[in-house]
C-alpha positions, 0 to 999 in steps of 0.5 A: 606784829611779826605773827600778824604779817606771817598769817597774811602771808600765809593767807595770800599765799593759800589764796594764790594757790587756790586762784591757780587751781580753780583755774586750771580747773575751770579752764578747757581741756581742748579748743577742739570741738567735741562730737556728740554720739547720735542717739537712737531714737526714741520710741513714741508709742511710749507716753510720757507719765510724769503729770498723769493724774492716774494713780498706780496702785502699788502692790505689796510684795509680802503679805501684811502682817497681823498687827497683834502679832507685830505687837507679840513680837515688841513684848517679847523683845522688850521682856528679854531687854529688861531681863538683860538689863536686871542680870547686868544690875545683879551681876555687871560684868564686861561680858554681859555688857558687850553681849548680844541679845537673845531678841531677833531684833537687832538693838 
């Protein structure tokens, strides 16, 4: 019974502290009206394009690499990882387990 009363008292205390903190955070800092700085005039020459029907083509910055080159790089990476796994299975050491691979791809 004492444990239940202690939990209820601590919960009530925590709720009161939370309510005070929320009230302090939600209250305005000062009652004086704040002065908004004047914004410079926006140029009307630039039309809004948010709902435009025209689609602007995206030009890639890098030249596209042929798929054969990418497949060859992936195959080379897989071969290097398999060789590393086989060497670890043959002679497992702590150094081999945490060594970096010679593949240019990051695991």
